[in-house]
C-alpha positions as a printed Julia matrix, in Angstrom:
200×3 Matrix{Float64}:
 -29.48   -6.83   81.67
 -26.53   -7.9    83.76
 -25.11  -10.53   86.0
 -22.12  -11.47   88.11
 -20.96  -14.85   89.4
 -24.01  -15.14   91.96
 -26.99  -13.06   90.8
 -28.51  -11.89   87.54
 -31.09   -9.05   87.0
 -33.33   -7.59   84.31
 -35.21   -4.26   84.15
 -38.4    -3.11   82.54
 -39.86    0.43   82.6
 -41.82    1.16   85.79
 -44.22    3.38   84.03
 -44.73    5.57   87.1
 -45.81    9.21   86.7
 -42.82   11.17   88.13
 -43.44   14.58   86.56
 -46.02   17.24   86.88
 -46.76   20.65   85.27
 -47.26   23.75   87.54
 -48.82   27.03   86.41
 -46.52   29.7    87.82
 -47.7    33.24   88.71
 -45.2    35.75   87.57
 -44.61   39.14   89.09
 -45.87   41.91   86.69
 -42.82   43.99   87.06
 -39.99   41.34   87.47
 -40.02   38.27   85.21
 -37.74   36.42   87.73
 -40.13   36.63   90.59
 -42.8    34.01   91.08
 -45.66   33.79   93.78
 -45.45   31.11   96.47
 -47.93   31.41   99.33
 -47.83   35.05  100.49
 -44.38   35.8    99.16
 -42.51   36.27   95.91
 -39.58   33.9    95.37
 -36.78   34.7    92.86
 -36.21   31.98   90.22
 -32.69   30.76   89.2
 -31.81   31.87   85.69
 -29.15   29.9    83.78
 -27.83   30.83   80.39
 -27.09   27.6    78.36
 -24.71   28.21   75.47
 -25.59   25.49   72.71
 -22.71   25.09   70.2
 -24.16   24.88   66.64
 -21.97   22.96   64.06
 -21.17   25.37   61.29
 -23.35   28.17   62.83
 -23.51   30.7    65.52
 -23.86   29.42   69.11
 -27.42   29.61   70.5
 -27.97   30.97   74.1
 -31.08   29.51   75.82
 -32.21   31.42   78.9
 -33.54   28.81   81.28
 -35.73   30.09   84.19
 -35.96   27.53   87.03
 -38.73   28.0    89.76
 -39.07   25.94   92.88
 -41.03   23.4    90.79
 -38.44   23.26   88.01
 -37.65   24.9    84.64
 -40.16   26.82   82.69
 -40.98   25.03   79.54
 -43.52   27.43   77.95
 -41.0    28.49   75.18
 -40.86   24.93   73.98
 -44.71   24.35   73.7
 -46.4    24.94   70.41
 -49.97   24.2    69.42
 -50.32   21.16   67.19
 -50.79   22.26   63.45
 -51.19   19.97   60.44
 -48.18   20.6    58.0
 -48.58   23.49   55.7
 -51.36   25.12   57.67
 -51.44   28.29   59.77
 -51.8    27.6    63.48
 -55.54   27.62   64.47
 -54.77   28.01   68.17
 -52.94   30.91   69.97
 -49.47   30.08   71.4
 -49.24   29.21   74.98
 -48.11   32.07   77.14
 -48.9    31.06   80.66
 -45.63   30.16   82.57
 -45.51   26.38   83.01
 -42.87   24.72   85.01
 -41.99   21.01   84.82
 -41.31   19.11   88.05
 -39.65   15.78   87.34
 -38.06   13.51   89.93
 -35.37   12.81   87.46
 -34.19   16.49   87.73
 -33.2    16.04   91.32
 -29.81   14.89   92.3
 -29.55   11.13   93.09
 -27.26    8.29   93.43
 -28.13    6.17   90.47
 -24.48    5.68   89.38
 -23.42    4.5    92.84
 -26.57    2.1    92.76
 -25.3     0.63   89.47
 -21.9    -0.05   91.02
 -23.48   -1.65   94.12
 -25.83   -3.73   91.97
 -22.82   -5.3    90.09
 -21.28   -6.15   93.57
 -24.44   -7.57   95.09
 -24.3   -11.29   95.97
 -27.75  -11.93   97.27
 -31.36  -10.48   97.66
 -30.65   -8.11  100.64
 -27.59   -6.6    98.88
 -29.64   -6.39   95.66
 -32.49   -4.35   97.25
 -29.94   -2.29   99.22
 -28.21   -1.26   96.07
 -31.56   -0.34   94.38
 -32.63    1.81   97.39
 -30.28    4.44   95.86
 -31.69    4.26   92.36
 -33.18    7.54   91.29
 -34.3     7.65   87.71
 -35.85    6.4    85.48
 -38.12    4.18   87.77
 -37.57    0.59   86.78
 -38.92   -2.74   87.74
 -35.84   -4.91   88.28
 -36.15   -8.68   88.26
 -33.8   -10.89   90.17
 -32.42  -14.55   90.1
 -29.63  -16.1    91.94
 -27.5   -19.2    91.71
 -29.41  -20.67   94.71
 -32.68  -20.71   92.7
 -34.26  -17.49   94.38
 -36.28  -14.94   92.33
 -37.51  -11.44   93.04
 -38.76   -8.18   91.72
 -38.32   -4.65   93.17
 -39.54   -1.27   91.82
 -36.84    1.18   92.18
 -36.67    4.9    91.69
 -37.8     8.24   92.97
 -41.54    8.28   93.2
 -43.2    11.47   94.52
 -46.03   11.57   97.09
 -48.84   13.92   96.01
 -51.26   15.5    98.38
 -53.79   17.7    96.69
 -53.19   16.8    93.12
 -52.86   13.56   91.2
 -50.83   15.24   88.55
 -53.6    14.85   85.84
 -53.83   18.61   85.21
 -51.35   21.56   85.74
 -51.39   22.54   89.51
 -51.24   26.14   90.97
 -47.55   26.67   91.55
 -48.28   29.39   93.99
 -50.34   27.27   96.41
 -48.14   25.08   98.69
 -51.02   22.57   99.01
 -49.96   21.3    95.49
 -46.32   20.7    96.36
 -45.02   17.25   96.34
 -44.38   15.58   99.72
 -41.29   13.41  100.39
 -40.47   10.61   98.04
 -42.08    7.21   98.71
 -39.35    5.3   100.75
 -37.83    2.5    98.85
 -39.13   -0.14  101.28
 -42.73    0.82  100.5
 -42.42    0.42   96.75
 -43.66   -2.92   95.35
 -41.4    -6.0    95.95
 -41.85   -9.75   95.43
 -39.41  -12.41   96.59
 -39.95  -16.1    95.96
 -43.72  -15.92   95.51
 -45.81  -19.08   95.95
 -46.54  -19.16   92.33
 -42.88  -19.52   91.41
 -43.36  -16.95   88.74
 -42.59  -13.14   88.34
 -43.48  -11.29   85.19
 -42.68   -7.68   84.19
 -43.23   -6.36   80.66
 -43.05   -2.5    80.72
 -46.35   -2.41   82.45
 -47.73   -1.06   85.7
């Protein structure tokens, strides 16, 4: 993927689950209030204007809860072409929480990666990588090899993210991100081999 005079690196998808769906409980009288614990929290509402070539601009009203934007309007039941939908539309408010929506320093990490001259500088650069999660391989002019998984990986407490979680229950909230030093790394393994191929 890249190199400088001292090191070279590659990247493969980390295939780490960094997104969850949350069922949100909407206030019956105010569509911008959502339950959380014993309180009601106001969502952020953003109106995105999408310019349409040779057409009228489209305004999309995006409602963003503590877990992320509501995606319910974009979900449609699967229907074979030419047939009437056999399932009712999805109406429950679903929010998408994705680690990639949070601010990060991925661009600074790219710059630091280009300037890295050894393994410690390489891993330090990737400690700032946010999204997408990548398995970076490393080789240097001195014959060293390595691999580091880099990116924002959430810690889950009460939910593994396999099903939508109750957005109003704080028990399902993500914990802090897994620290970069705790993500998988290899450096000069005894086998002399490191392999990544878009796998876990």
